[in-house]
Structures are given as C-alpha cells and as structure tokens.
gemmi code that builds the backbone of each chain (N, CA, C; Angstrom):
import gemmi

chains = {
    "A": [
        ("MET", (-39.226, 7.474, 30.547), (-37.932, 7.994, 31.031), (-37.026, 6.830, 31.435)),
        ("GLY", (-35.904, 7.142, 31.995), (-34.965, 6.091, 32.370), (-33.777, 6.062, 31.422)),
        ("ILE", (-32.897, 5.097, 31.677), (-31.706, 5.001, 30.807), (-31.567, 3.568, 30.278)),
        ("ASN", (-30.970, 3.491, 29.095), (-30.737, 2.182, 28.474), (-29.352, 1.672, 28.855)),
        ("VAL", (-29.346, 0.496, 29.446), (-28.078, -0.104, 29.861), (-27.915, -1.440, 29.128)),
        ("GLU", (-26.773, -1.604, 28.492), (-26.510, -2.855, 27.774), (-25.325, -3.578, 28.402)),
        ("VAL", (-25.516, -4.864, 28.613), (-24.442, -5.682, 29.180), (-23.953, -6.616, 28.074)),
        ("PHE", (-22.691, -6.471, 27.707), (-22.109, -7.291, 26.642), (-21.491, -8.545, 27.248)),
        ("CYS", (-22.010, -9.669, 26.820), (-21.545, -10.947, 27.347), (-21.202, -11.887, 26.205)),
        ("SER", (-20.583, -13.007, 26.571), (-20.260, -14.005, 25.550), (-20.378, -15.386, 26.169)),
        ("PRO", (-20.589, -16.403, 25.340), (-20.682, -17.760, 25.881), (-19.378, -18.140, 26.580)),
        ("GLY", (-19.499, -18.749, 27.739), (-18.313, -19.199, 28.459), (-17.608, -18.118, 29.251)),
        ("CYS", (-18.170, -16.913, 29.254), (-17.541, -15.809, 29.993), (-17.791, -16.021, 31.478)),
        ("SER", (-16.693, -16.138, 32.222), (-16.837, -16.523, 33.623), (-17.418, -15.411, 34.493)),
        ("GLN", (-17.219, -14.160, 34.085), (-17.638, -13.058, 34.957), (-18.916, -12.361, 34.481)),
        ("CYS", (-19.415, -12.779, 33.342), (-20.578, -12.088, 32.786), (-21.826, -12.258, 33.649)),
        ("GLY", (-22.033, -13.473, 34.140), (-23.202, -13.724, 34.985), (-23.185, -12.833, 36.212)),
        ("HIS", (-22.008, -12.702, 36.783), (-21.856, -11.876, 37.973), (-22.165, -10.411, 37.660)),
        ("ALA", (-21.668, -9.953, 36.520), (-21.927, -8.559, 36.111), (-23.425, -8.332, 35.942)),
        ("LYS", (-24.104, -9.290, 35.327), (-25.551, -9.151, 35.106), (-26.302, -9.121, 36.437)),
        ("GLU", (-25.856, -9.972, 37.372), (-26.494, -9.984, 38.704), (-26.366, -8.624, 39.381)),
        ("ILE", (-25.169, -8.052, 39.291), (-24.927, -6.753, 39.932), (-25.864, -5.691, 39.339)),
        ("ILE", (-25.940, -5.649, 38.029), (-26.773, -4.634, 37.381), (-28.249, -4.849, 37.716)),
        ("LYS", (-28.641, -6.102, 37.706), (-30.047, -6.405, 37.993), (-30.398, -5.947, 39.416)),
        ("ARG", (-29.459, -6.200, 40.337), (-29.680, -5.801, 41.727), (-29.812, -4.273, 41.830)),
        ("ILE", (-28.929, -3.572, 41.133), (-28.982, -2.104, 41.171), (-30.297, -1.619, 40.564)),
        ("ALA", (-30.664, -2.223, 39.438), (-31.916, -1.813, 38.766), (-33.110, -2.049, 39.678)),
        ("ASP", (-33.112, -3.170, 40.390), (-34.217, -3.474, 41.308), (-34.259, -2.467, 42.465)),
        ("ASP", (-33.062, -2.145, 42.974), (-32.985, -1.192, 44.095), (-33.508, 0.185, 43.669)),
        ("ILE", (-33.090, 0.621, 42.488), (-33.529, 1.934, 41.997), (-35.028, 1.890, 41.693)),
        ("GLY", (-35.425, 0.777, 41.101), (-36.858, 0.540, 40.869), (-37.476, 1.486, 39.857)),
        ("GLY", (-38.782, 1.434, 39.760), (-39.523, 2.365, 38.907), (-39.236, 2.185, 37.423)),
        ("ASP", (-38.706, 1.035, 37.070), (-38.431, 0.759, 35.653), (-37.556, 1.846, 35.025)),
        ("GLN", (-36.632, 2.328, 35.819), (-35.790, 3.434, 35.315), (-34.579, 2.943, 34.530)),
        ("ILE", (-34.201, 1.706, 34.782), (-33.056, 1.168, 34.036), (-33.560, 0.091, 33.084)),
        ("HIS", (-33.394, 0.365, 31.805), (-33.848, -0.599, 30.796), (-32.661, -1.461, 30.395)),
        ("LEU", (-32.687, -2.679, 30.873), (-31.538, -3.569, 30.671), (-31.665, -4.374, 29.384)),
        ("ARG", (-30.529, -4.549, 28.734), (-30.528, -5.440, 27.565), (-29.241, -6.258, 27.579)),
        ("ASP", (-29.393, -7.563, 27.440), (-28.215, -8.435, 27.318), (-27.797, -8.472, 25.861)),
        ("VAL", (-26.509, -8.280, 25.623), (-26.006, -8.355, 24.249), (-24.995, -9.497, 24.169)),
        ("ASN", (-25.300, -10.477, 23.354), (-24.336, -11.543, 23.100), (-23.397, -11.062, 22.000)),
        ("VAL", (-22.148, -10.864, 22.340), (-21.235, -10.251, 21.360), (-21.057, -11.124, 20.114)),
        ("LEU", (-21.246, -12.415, 20.266), (-21.092, -13.271, 19.086), (-22.250, -13.079, 18.110)),
        ("GLU", (-23.390, -12.651, 18.645), (-24.542, -12.404, 17.766), (-24.568, -10.962, 17.257)),
        ("GLU", (-23.974, -10.065, 18.033), (-23.980, -8.645, 17.616), (-22.550, -8.102, 17.589)),
        ("MET", (-21.724, -8.826, 16.869), (-20.299, -8.491, 16.828), (-20.048, -7.080, 16.282)),
        ("ASP", (-20.728, -6.722, 15.195), (-20.492, -5.406, 14.587), (-20.821, -4.276, 15.568)),
        ("TYR", (-21.936, -4.451, 16.253), (-22.352, -3.425, 17.211), (-21.337, -3.341, 18.359)),
        ("ALA", (-20.935, -4.502, 18.863), (-19.988, -4.525, 19.983), (-18.674, -3.853, 19.588)),
        ("VAL", (-18.179, -4.194, 18.404), (-16.895, -3.622, 17.955), (-17.033, -2.114, 17.719)),
        ("ALA", (-18.183, -1.725, 17.166), (-18.393, -0.290, 16.905), (-18.372, 0.519, 18.207)),
        ("LEU", (-18.857, -0.090, 19.276), (-18.853, 0.615, 20.566), (-17.486, 0.561, 21.252)),
        ("GLY", (-16.622, -0.327, 20.761), (-15.282, -0.426, 21.347), (-15.134, -1.545, 22.361)),
        ("VAL", (-16.058, -2.485, 22.336), (-15.950, -3.614, 23.268), (-14.788, -4.499, 22.829)),
        ("LEU", (-13.841, -4.706, 23.742), (-12.692, -5.547, 23.402), (-12.611, -6.777, 24.290)),
        ("ALA", (-13.501, -6.868, 25.280), (-13.541, -8.037, 26.164), (-14.897, -8.032, 26.853)),
        ("THR", (-15.233, -9.173, 27.439), (-16.501, -9.237, 28.177), (-16.212, -9.571, 29.638)),
        ("PRO", (-17.042, -9.155, 30.589), (-18.223, -8.322, 30.369), (-17.856, -6.862, 30.085)),
        ("ALA", (-18.770, -6.177, 29.429), (-18.622, -4.744, 29.214), (-20.011, -4.128, 29.341)),
        ("ILE", (-20.052, -2.878, 29.730), (-21.353, -2.239, 29.972), (-21.418, -0.902, 29.234)),
        ("ALA", (-22.521, -0.710, 28.546), (-22.733, 0.561, 27.845), (-23.997, 1.219, 28.367)),
        ("VAL", (-23.948, 2.538, 28.452), (-25.135, 3.306, 28.853), (-25.465, 4.254, 27.713)),
        ("GLU", (-26.691, 4.199, 27.269), (-27.145, 5.032, 26.152), (-26.196, 4.934, 24.961)),
        ("GLY", (-25.792, 3.704, 24.660), (-24.967, 3.473, 23.478), (-23.523, 3.895, 23.596)),
        ("LYS", (-23.084, 4.156, 24.839), (-21.671, 4.502, 25.017), (-21.049, 3.560, 26.034)),
        ("LEU", (-19.888, 3.032, 25.667), (-19.213, 2.088, 26.548), (-18.723, 2.821, 27.791)),
        ("ILE", (-19.093, 2.302, 28.972), (-18.632, 2.990, 30.184), (-17.752, 2.092, 31.061)),
        ("ILE", (-17.935, 0.796, 30.954), (-17.135, -0.106, 31.784), (-16.687, -1.289, 30.921)),
        ("THR", (-15.401, -1.617, 31.016), (-14.877, -2.684, 30.168), (-14.331, -3.849, 30.984)),
        ("ALA", (-14.876, -4.058, 32.170), (-14.433, -5.200, 32.983), (-15.547, -5.484, 33.981)),
        ("LEU", (-15.290, -6.439, 34.868), (-16.288, -6.708, 35.905), (-16.344, -5.488, 36.825)),
        ("PRO", (-17.506, -4.847, 36.930), (-17.561, -3.610, 37.723), (-17.738, -3.901, 39.214)),
        ("SER", (-17.297, -2.977, 40.039), (-17.660, -3.083, 41.460), (-19.083, -2.520, 41.551)),
        ("GLU", (-19.849, -3.116, 42.442), (-21.252, -2.693, 42.553), (-21.343, -1.214, 42.930)),
        ("LYS", (-20.445, -0.809, 43.811), (-20.477, 0.582, 44.295), (-20.229, 1.564, 43.133)),
        ("LYS", (-19.211, 1.224, 42.338), (-18.839, 2.115, 41.234), (-19.966, 2.176, 40.193)),
        ("LEU", (-20.498, 1.015, 39.874), (-21.544, 0.978, 38.850), (-22.798, 1.696, 39.330)),
        ("ARG", (-23.144, 1.488, 40.603), (-24.333, 2.159, 41.156), (-24.172, 3.678, 41.053)),
        ("LYS", (-22.967, 4.140, 41.390), (-22.704, 5.588, 41.345), (-22.866, 6.113, 39.909)),
        ("ILE", (-22.288, 5.389, 38.966), (-22.363, 5.830, 37.563), (-23.826, 5.878, 37.100)),
        ("LEU", (-24.559, 4.824, 37.391), (-25.942, 4.759, 36.906), (-26.812, 5.825, 37.571)),
        ("GLU", (-26.589, 6.052, 38.865), (-27.377, 7.087, 39.551), (-27.081, 8.470, 38.973)),
        ("GLU", (-25.805, 8.695, 38.654), (-25.439, 9.983, 38.041), (-26.122, 10.155, 36.694)),
        ("ARG", (-26.087, 9.076, 35.894), (-26.710, 9.148, 34.574), (-28.215, 9.374, 34.674)),
        ("LEU", (-28.806, 8.736, 35.658), (-30.255, 8.903, 35.845), (-30.602, 10.338, 36.231)),
        ("SER", (-29.740, 10.915, 37.073), (-30.025, 12.287, 37.499), (-29.876, 13.268, 36.340)),
        ("GLU", (-29.010, 12.897, 35.362), (-28.811, 13.774, 34.196), (-29.925, 13.609, 33.171)),
        ("SER", (-30.596, 12.470, 33.222), (-31.571, 12.183, 32.143), (-32.900, 12.899, 32.375)),
    ],
    "B": [
        ("MET", (32.994, 1.876, -4.104), (32.889, 0.606, -3.372), (31.425, 0.298, -3.075)),
        ("ILE", (31.078, -0.963, -3.211), (29.708, -1.379, -2.952), (29.651, -2.144, -1.640)),
        ("LEU", (28.727, -1.710, -0.754), (28.576, -2.414, 0.519), (27.663, -3.610, 0.339)),
        ("LYS", (28.015, -4.686, 0.986), (27.158, -5.877, 0.944), (26.125, -5.745, 2.055)),
        ("ILE", (24.858, -5.856, 1.713), (23.792, -5.705, 2.701), (23.351, -7.079, 3.173)),
        ("SER", (23.344, -7.276, 4.466), (22.897, -8.590, 4.943), (21.636, -8.518, 5.782)),
        ("SER", (21.293, -7.354, 6.277), (20.062, -7.257, 7.060), (19.493, -5.848, 6.924)),
        ("PRO", (18.190, -5.706, 7.218), (17.580, -4.369, 7.101), (18.278, -3.333, 7.969)),
        ("GLN", (18.907, -3.778, 9.059), (19.602, -2.821, 9.932), (20.773, -2.158, 9.210)),
        ("ASP", (21.252, -2.838, 8.175), (22.389, -2.289, 7.444), (21.992, -1.150, 6.510)),
        ("ILE", (20.700, -0.984, 6.320), (20.243, -0.016, 5.313), (20.808, 1.374, 5.568)),
        ("ASP", (20.803, 1.790, 6.827), (21.212, 3.146, 7.135), (22.676, 3.402, 6.821)),
        ("THR", (23.473, 2.364, 6.877), (24.894, 2.592, 6.657), (25.268, 2.381, 5.193)),
        ("ALA", (24.360, 1.810, 4.423), (24.688, 1.537, 3.023), (24.190, 2.661, 2.121)),
        ("LYS", (24.945, 2.941, 1.086), (24.507, 3.966, 0.137), (24.051, 3.346, -1.170)),
        ("TYR", (24.646, 2.235, -1.502), (24.339, 1.593, -2.786), (24.033, 0.118, -2.577)),
        ("TYR", (23.214, -0.374, -3.465), (22.733, -1.754, -3.301), (22.792, -2.475, -4.637)),
        ("ARG", (23.302, -3.669, -4.604), (23.251, -4.521, -5.798), (21.852, -5.112, -5.907)),
        ("ILE", (21.554, -5.648, -7.054), (20.206, -6.182, -7.273), (19.873, -7.301, -6.254)),
        ("GLY", (20.896, -8.095, -5.921), (20.672, -9.172, -4.942), (20.280, -8.616, -3.575)),
        ("ASP", (20.905, -7.481, -3.221), (20.573, -6.852, -1.940), (19.121, -6.373, -1.942)),
        ("VAL", (18.723, -5.772, -3.048), (17.348, -5.246, -3.151), (16.345, -6.391, -3.092)),
        ("ILE", (16.665, -7.482, -3.764), (15.784, -8.665, -3.739), (15.607, -9.133, -2.297)),
        ("ARG", (16.722, -9.199, -1.582), (16.679, -9.684, -0.193), (15.925, -8.713, 0.715)),
        ("LEU", (16.178, -7.436, 0.524), (15.571, -6.438, 1.422), (14.077, -6.248, 1.169)),
        ("LEU", (13.691, -6.266, -0.085), (12.300, -5.915, -0.415), (11.449, -7.095, -0.874)),
        ("GLY", (12.081, -8.224, -1.093), (11.303, -9.395, -1.505), (10.756, -9.288, -2.920)),
        ("LEU", (11.418, -8.503, -3.746), (11.006, -8.413, -5.160), (11.963, -9.268, -5.996)),
        ("SER", (11.476, -9.767, -7.110), (12.357, -10.587, -7.941), (13.193, -9.693, -8.865)),
        ("ALA", (14.255, -10.269, -9.375), (15.117, -9.518, -10.299), (14.322, -9.119, -11.544)),
        ("ASP", (13.480, -10.039, -12.011), (12.664, -9.736, -13.201), (11.747, -8.539, -12.935)),
        ("THR", (11.140, -8.538, -11.741), (10.241, -7.430, -11.389), (11.003, -6.112, -11.368)),
        ("LEU", (12.183, -6.131, -10.770), (12.985, -4.896, -10.686), (13.328, -4.386, -12.092)),
        ("ARG", (13.706, -5.301, -12.957), (14.054, -4.889, -14.334), (12.807, -4.386, -15.071)),
        ("TYR", (11.690, -5.045, -14.797), (10.445, -4.651, -15.462), (10.019, -3.240, -15.034)),
        ("TYR", (10.103, -2.954, -13.762), (9.738, -1.608, -13.281), (10.584, -0.549, -13.963)),
        ("GLU", (11.835, -0.884, -14.144), (12.742, 0.059, -14.801), (12.356, 0.209, -16.278)),
        ("LYS", (12.037, -0.928, -16.898), (11.700, -0.917, -18.326), (10.453, -0.070, -18.602)),
        ("ILE", (9.455, -0.192, -17.720), (8.208, 0.555, -17.976), (8.236, 1.963, -17.368)),
        ("GLY", (9.352, 2.318, -16.749), (9.509, 3.691, -16.275), (9.006, 3.976, -14.872)),
        ("LEU", (8.612, 2.924, -14.146), (8.228, 3.167, -12.745), (9.448, 3.582, -11.939)),
        ("LEU", (10.579, 3.028, -12.323), (11.849, 3.446, -11.727), (12.626, 4.170, -12.821)),
        ("PRO", (13.273, 5.300, -12.500), (14.142, 5.922, -13.504), (15.316, 4.978, -13.784)),
        ("PRO", (15.986, 5.152, -14.890), (17.108, 4.247, -15.194), (18.072, 4.153, -14.013)),
        ("VAL", (18.324, 2.924, -13.609), (19.169, 2.693, -12.434), (20.636, 2.843, -12.835)),
        ("ASN", (21.427, 3.417, -11.920), (22.869, 3.564, -12.201), (23.516, 2.197, -12.411)),
        ("ARG", (24.588, 2.208, -13.168), (25.286, 0.942, -13.413), (26.789, 1.133, -13.227)),
        ("THR", (27.430, 0.059, -12.864), (28.897, 0.076, -12.793), (29.435, 0.025, -14.216)),
        ("PRO", (30.727, 0.304, -14.385), (31.301, 0.229, -15.746), (31.055, -1.145, -16.392)),
        ("SER", (30.949, -2.175, -15.562), (30.726, -3.501, -16.165), (29.242, -3.803, -16.375)),
        ("GLY", (28.371, -2.821, -16.098), (26.948, -2.970, -16.408), (26.079, -3.486, -15.272)),
        ("ILE", (26.653, -3.663, -14.093), (25.856, -4.164, -12.961), (24.998, -3.027, -12.400)),
        ("ARG", (23.716, -3.336, -12.184), (22.814, -2.296, -11.651), (23.170, -1.972, -10.197)),
        ("ILE", (23.179, -0.686, -9.909), (23.464, -0.224, -8.557), (22.306, 0.674, -8.118)),
        ("TYR", (21.567, 0.218, -7.127), (20.414, 0.978, -6.640), (20.851, 1.882, -5.491)),
        ("ASN", (20.249, 3.063, -5.433), (20.543, 3.941, -4.295), (19.320, 4.017, -3.367)),
        ("LYS", (19.444, 4.814, -2.308), (18.359, 4.872, -1.317), (17.052, 5.385, -1.906)),
        ("GLN", (17.180, 6.309, -2.840), (15.968, 6.839, -3.483), (15.251, 5.754, -4.277)),
        ("ASP", (16.054, 4.926, -4.935), (15.449, 3.814, -5.684), (14.696, 2.889, -4.721)),
        ("LEU", (15.316, 2.603, -3.588), (14.658, 1.727, -2.611), (13.366, 2.351, -2.085)),
        ("SER", (13.426, 3.645, -1.856), (12.235, 4.346, -1.379), (11.113, 4.251, -2.414)),
        ("ARG", (11.467, 4.436, -3.686), (10.466, 4.312, -4.755), (9.898, 2.897, -4.799)),
        ("LEU", (10.783, 1.935, -4.669), (10.325, 0.532, -4.736), (9.399, 0.197, -3.568)),
        ("ARG", (9.708, 0.736, -2.411), (8.809, 0.492, -1.260), (7.444, 1.121, -1.506)),
        ("PHE", (7.463, 2.299, -2.094), (6.197, 2.963, -2.420), (5.393, 2.105, -3.405)),
        ("ILE", (6.077, 1.595, -4.422), (5.392, 0.746, -5.414), (4.802, -0.484, -4.738)),
        ("LYS", (5.589, -1.087, -3.859), (5.093, -2.293, -3.155), (3.841, -1.982, -2.344)),
        ("ARG", (3.906, -0.880, -1.613), (2.742, -0.503, -0.776), (1.514, -0.254, -1.653)),
        ("ALA", (1.749, 0.457, -2.747), (0.620, 0.783, -3.631), (0.049, -0.493, -4.251)),
        ("GLN", (0.914, -1.430, -4.571), (0.420, -2.690, -5.150), (-0.387, -3.484, -4.128)),
        ("LYS", (0.039, -3.424, -2.878), (-0.745, -4.097, -1.827), (-2.148, -3.517, -1.742)),
        ("MET", (-2.250, -2.224, -2.079), (-3.562, -1.572, -2.081), (-4.289, -1.791, -3.409)),
        ("ARG", (-3.710, -2.643, -4.245), (-4.291, -2.999, -5.554), (-4.364, -1.828, -6.531)),
        ("PHE", (-3.474, -0.873, -6.395), (-3.399, 0.166, -7.408), (-2.790, -0.473, -8.659)),
        ("THR", (-3.228, -0.015, -9.830), (-2.638, -0.558, -11.062), (-1.261, 0.063, -11.281)),
        ("LEU", (-0.487, -0.587, -12.136), (0.843, -0.042, -12.426), (0.732, 1.328, -13.091)),
        ("ALA", (-0.314, 1.498, -13.906), (-0.509, 2.806, -14.554), (-0.780, 3.879, -13.491)),
        ("GLU", (-1.622, 3.537, -12.530), (-1.908, 4.500, -11.447), (-0.644, 4.777, -10.641)),
        ("ILE", (0.095, 3.709, -10.367), (1.322, 3.885, -9.581), (2.296, 4.794, -10.334)),
        ("GLY", (2.351, 4.613, -11.648), (3.221, 5.467, -12.456), (2.860, 6.934, -12.296)),
        ("MET", (1.563, 7.225, -12.319), (1.129, 8.623, -12.155), (1.464, 9.136, -10.747)),
        ("LEU", (1.256, 8.256, -9.770), (1.564, 8.671, -8.392), (3.068, 8.902, -8.209)),
        ("MET", (3.873, 8.122, -8.937), (5.325, 8.312, -8.857), (5.707, 9.689, -9.407)),
        ("ASN", (4.994, 10.116, -10.447), (5.260, 11.469, -10.973), (4.932, 12.515, -9.918)),
        ("MET", (3.814, 12.301, -9.263), (3.399, 13.222, -8.187), (4.438, 13.229, -7.069)),
        ("ARG", (4.952, 12.033, -6.792), (5.923, 11.889, -5.709), (7.240, 12.596, -6.054)),
        ("THR", (7.577, 12.577, -7.330), (8.832, 13.196, -7.768), (8.717, 14.719, -7.792)),
        ("ASN", (7.548, 15.195, -8.224), (7.415, 16.643, -8.393), (5.987, 17.106, -8.044)),
        ("PRO", (5.645, 17.089, -6.767), (4.254, 17.370, -6.384), (3.771, 18.766, -6.762)),
        ("GLN", (4.681, 19.742, -6.777), (4.257, 21.120, -7.071), (3.770, 21.296, -8.506)),
        ("HIS", (4.333, 20.480, -9.394), (3.996, 20.658, -10.803), (3.148, 19.520, -11.368)),
        ("ALA", (2.483, 18.823, -10.475), (1.662, 17.705, -10.954), (0.448, 18.217, -11.706)),
        ("ARG", (0.064, 17.451, -12.737), (-1.121, 17.840, -13.506), (-2.369, 17.649, -12.649)),
        ("ASP", (-3.434, 18.343, -13.030), (-4.685, 18.251, -12.283), (-5.174, 16.811, -12.176)),
        ("GLU", (-5.019, 16.104, -13.285), (-5.467, 14.722, -13.349), (-4.713, 13.851, -12.324)),
        ("VAL", (-3.428, 14.130, -12.168), (-2.614, 13.356, -11.214), (-2.982, 13.739, -9.784)),
        ("ARG", (-3.221, 15.019, -9.571), (-3.659, 15.463, -8.230), (-4.978, 14.800, -7.853)),
        ("GLN", (-5.881, 14.746, -8.836), (-7.185, 14.138, -8.580), (-7.039, 12.659, -8.261)),
        ("LEU", (-6.177, 11.992, -9.023), (-5.937, 10.566, -8.773), (-5.369, 10.380, -7.358)),
        ("THR", (-4.445, 11.230, -6.984), (-3.826, 11.133, -5.663), (-4.881, 11.327, -4.570)),
        ("ALA", (-5.759, 12.300, -4.770), (-6.829, 12.537, -3.779), (-7.761, 11.329, -3.708)),
        ("ASN", (-8.073, 10.759, -4.877), (-8.943, 9.573, -4.883), (-8.291, 8.399, -4.173)),
        ("LYS", (-7.011, 8.236, -4.416), (-6.294, 7.122, -3.804), (-6.181, 7.323, -2.295)),
        ("LEU", (-6.017, 8.577, -1.887), (-5.977, 8.870, -0.450), (-7.307, 8.473, 0.190)),
        ("ALA", (-8.400, 8.797, -0.466), (-9.717, 8.441, 0.069), (-9.858, 6.914, 0.167)),
        ("GLU", (-9.342, 6.223, -0.856), (-9.393, 4.752, -0.848), (-8.594, 4.184, 0.327)),
        ("VAL", (-7.403, 4.743, 0.526), (-6.532, 4.268, 1.612), (-7.212, 4.513, 2.964)),
        ("GLU", (-7.818, 5.680, 3.109), (-8.466, 5.996, 4.388), (-9.640, 5.059, 4.664)),
        ("LEU", (-10.365, 4.718, 3.610), (-11.469, 3.776, 3.762), (-10.944, 2.407, 4.178)),
        ("ASN", (-9.894, 1.984, 3.495), (-9.283, 0.699, 3.836), (-8.761, 0.686, 5.259)),
        ("LEU", (-8.168, 1.799, 5.642), (-7.605, 1.910, 6.984), (-8.715, 1.748, 8.024)),
        ("ALA", (-9.841, 2.401, 7.775), (-10.960, 2.313, 8.716), (-11.448, 0.859, 8.813)),
        ("GLU", (-11.493, 0.188, 7.673), (-11.950, -1.199, 7.693), (-10.943, -2.105, 8.393)),
        ("ILE", (-9.689, -1.825, 8.177), (-8.645, -2.623, 8.835), (-8.712, -2.424, 10.351)),
        ("GLN", (-8.978, -1.192, 10.766), (-9.075, -0.929, 12.208), (-10.239, -1.694, 12.835)),
        ("VAL", (-11.361, -1.743, 12.124), (-12.507, -2.498, 12.635), (-12.161, -3.983, 12.719)),
        ("LEU", (-11.507, -4.469, 11.675), (-11.112, -5.881, 11.671), (-10.157, -6.172, 12.830)),
        ("ARG", (-9.208, -5.268, 13.056), (-8.265, -5.439, 14.164), (-9.014, -5.529, 15.497)),
        ("ASP", (-9.974, -4.616, 15.692), (-10.728, -4.619, 16.949), (-11.535, -5.897, 17.108)),
        ("GLU", (-12.093, -6.361, 15.985), (-12.890, -7.585, 16.040), (-11.998, -8.777, 16.414)),
        ("LEU", (-10.830, -8.834, 15.824), (-9.908, -9.930, 16.132), (-9.438, -9.858, 17.582)),
        ("ARG", (-9.197, -8.645, 18.056), (-8.808, -8.487, 19.469), (-9.899, -9.006, 20.387)),
        ("LEU", (-11.136, -8.617, 20.073), (-12.270, -9.055, 20.895), (-12.359, -10.577, 20.877)),
        ("LEU", (-12.251, -11.172, 19.694), (-12.362, -12.631, 19.597), (-11.271, -13.316, 20.422)),
        ("LEU", (-10.085, -12.775, 20.327), (-8.981, -13.373, 21.076), (-9.218, -13.254, 22.579)),
        ("ASN", (-9.714, -12.085, 22.996), (-9.997, -11.897, 24.419), (-11.127, -12.806, 24.885)),
        ("LEU", (-12.101, -13.060, 24.018), (-13.190, -13.956, 24.399), (-12.648, -15.356, 24.621)),
        ("CYS", (-11.709, -15.757, 23.800), (-11.092, -17.077, 23.957), (-10.345, -17.157, 25.285)),
        ("ARG", (-9.593, -16.103, 25.572), (-8.790, -16.102, 26.805), (-9.657, -16.134, 28.044)),
        ("GLY", (-10.794, -15.386, 27.983), (-11.614, -15.230, 29.187), (-12.619, -16.342, 29.395)),
        ("SER", (-12.637, -17.306, 28.477), (-13.678, -18.322, 28.566), (-13.263, -19.480, 29.470)),
        ("GLU", (-14.224, -19.925, 30.285), (-13.955, -21.069, 31.160), (-14.197, -22.390, 30.433)),
        ("ASP", (-15.182, -22.343, 29.517), (-15.617, -23.603, 28.908), (-15.142, -23.737, 27.478)),
        ("GLY", (-13.878, -23.492, 27.251), (-13.390, -23.596, 25.879), (-13.536, -22.271, 25.157)),
        ("CYS", (-13.193, -22.301, 23.881), (-13.145, -21.056, 23.115), (-14.422, -20.858, 22.314)),
        ("PRO", (-15.197, -19.822, 22.584), (-16.442, -19.617, 21.839), (-16.216, -19.371, 20.354)),
        ("ILE", (-15.056, -18.859, 19.998), (-14.797, -18.609, 18.577), (-14.747, -19.939, 17.849)),
        ("ILE", (-13.967, -20.871, 18.407), (-13.808, -22.166, 17.751), (-15.157, -22.879, 17.707)),
        ("GLU", (-15.930, -22.764, 18.795), (-17.242, -23.418, 18.806), (-18.149, -22.818, 17.731)),
        ("THR", (-18.100, -21.491, 17.596), (-18.932, -20.836, 16.580), (-18.510, -21.262, 15.184)),
        ("ILE", (-17.205, -21.326, 14.969), (-16.712, -21.754, 13.655), (-17.159, -23.189, 13.388)),
        ("ASP", (-17.036, -24.034, 14.428), (-17.464, -25.427, 14.260), (-18.918, -25.510, 13.856)),
        ("GLU", (-19.752, -24.695, 14.526), (-21.185, -24.721, 14.214), (-21.416, -24.316, 12.754)),
        ("ASP", (-20.615, -23.332, 12.305), (-20.795, -22.845, 10.936), (-20.399, -23.878, 9.895)),
        ("ILE", (-19.346, -24.647, 10.206), (-18.838, -25.537, 9.156), (-19.322, -26.976, 9.289)),
        ("THR", (-19.911, -27.324, 10.460), (-20.400, -28.692, 10.613), (-21.758, -28.817, 9.950)),
        ("PRO", (-21.910, -29.730, 8.982), (-23.218, -29.880, 8.342), (-24.270, -30.352, 9.348)),
        ("ALA", (-25.484, -29.806, 9.235), (-26.549, -30.192, 10.158), (-26.880, -31.665, 9.964)),
        ("LYS", (-27.090, -32.347, 11.110), (-27.437, -33.768, 11.034), (-28.886, -33.917, 10.618)),
        ("SER", (-29.134, -34.832, 9.695), (-30.514, -35.018, 9.265), (-31.189, -36.102, 10.097)),
    ],
}
model = gemmi.Model(1)
for chain_id, residues in chains.items():
    chain = gemmi.Chain(chain_id)
    for i, (resn, *xyz) in enumerate(residues, 1):
        res = gemmi.Residue()
        res.name, res.seqid = resn, gemmi.SeqId(i, " ")
        for name, pos in zip(("N", "CA", "C"), xyz):
            atom = gemmi.Atom()
            atom.name, atom.element = name, gemmi.Element(name[0])
            atom.pos, atom.b_iso = gemmi.Position(*pos), 0.0
            res.add_atom(atom)
        chain.add_residue(res)
    model.add_chain(chain)
structure = gemmi.Structure()
structure.add_model(model)
structure.setup_entities()
C-alpha cells in the first residue's frame, strides 16, 4: 500500500534540494513506508516530465499526476499527501 | 483605383492588391504567384486594361491557405484538391473529402507534436532561469557535442 510520490528536479536547481528535504521529512513522519519516493531528473526523463506537464523545477507528482509546480510549503504538502493516503 | 499597401494593417482597408503588394504581404515571389495561377491553384486573377494583375481579398485568402498547406508539406496536387473543397465543400467528391479528412488528421498529429515541443522548450528555458550554477541545457549540449577525451 502507500502512494507513489515523484520529485522532479534538475541540475543546478536552487530549490530542489529543499523540496526533497521537505518530502523526506513528511515521509519519515508518516512512516510505515507509506510514501514511495522517487527522484526524477528532468534532463534524463524529459519526455515523462513534459507528458506530466512539468514546466519548471521543483515539481511534485503523486500517482503520476502533477500536483505541485513550485517549492511547496511543508504544511500544504503534508495536507495533500495525508489526504491522498487516506483515499488510497 | 488601386490602393498602395505598405503594411499588414492596411489589409482591412484595401480591396485590391498589385503583385508587389502581395509579394510584400505574403513573402511569395512574383514567379510563384504566376505559377500558382498557371497551374490553377489560383483562379485567373483580374487584370487592369493594361494587363497588370490585380489581386482581391479572396485571392489573398487562397494564397495564405496555400502557404499554410505548403508549410505542412502538402503537395501542390493535394493543395489543388483542397482548394476545390474550399471553394465548394458541399459538392466535393468523395475522394476530396477523404483527402481533407486525412489532412486534418495529419495536422492534428503535427499540432500535438508541436505542443509537446513547445512544452519541452518552455521547461528547458525555465531550467536555465532557475539554475544557480549556470544553464543545465547548455551543459548538457556541451556534453553531447564535446568528444570524449582519450
């Protein structure tokens, strides 16, 4: 069980590291291996990123759908992920 | 009276166009314009008593259609058939209708590909803007074109 979360990053992206830290922290807090994180380098997976509608980094997708297209606030992202988990 | 056209904004106020005006407005050569007329892509263009070609708005509309179709790499023969459809869609032959449907499918496919390309270019540009350590696009291109050191 759990949900798949993808973080779209790119080399030299100033805010991507911060976005990854936030998600990792949320995933650790929720625990139980419920959030399956994957880092996506948009330069390596350009077709996939464009198909999802990624137009800048960082961006975050849940279950293959783009949900956030900027640096998220931890509170907002936590709320979204908890909602998705409750639906899954 | 013939109006002299100097810019595309003048199009709405002009009714007739000399060949030079059409060349300027559409970027087609005089030879091309005469050739289209010769092969029937354009109906015979009106002329002044002294024989000067005078194009009207419908002619310009047809020429724009031809230009667009050529950009899509349609052949002149195909464009000719589409022009017939454009002139009289209700009475088009089945073969012309089928060609039009096929060309529509081609255009839609191209459009989808162009949209993907646009999104990809937008993303690349945004990656350049958002980067602290230089532009990842340029670095990636450099990696691709720089021969590996032995």
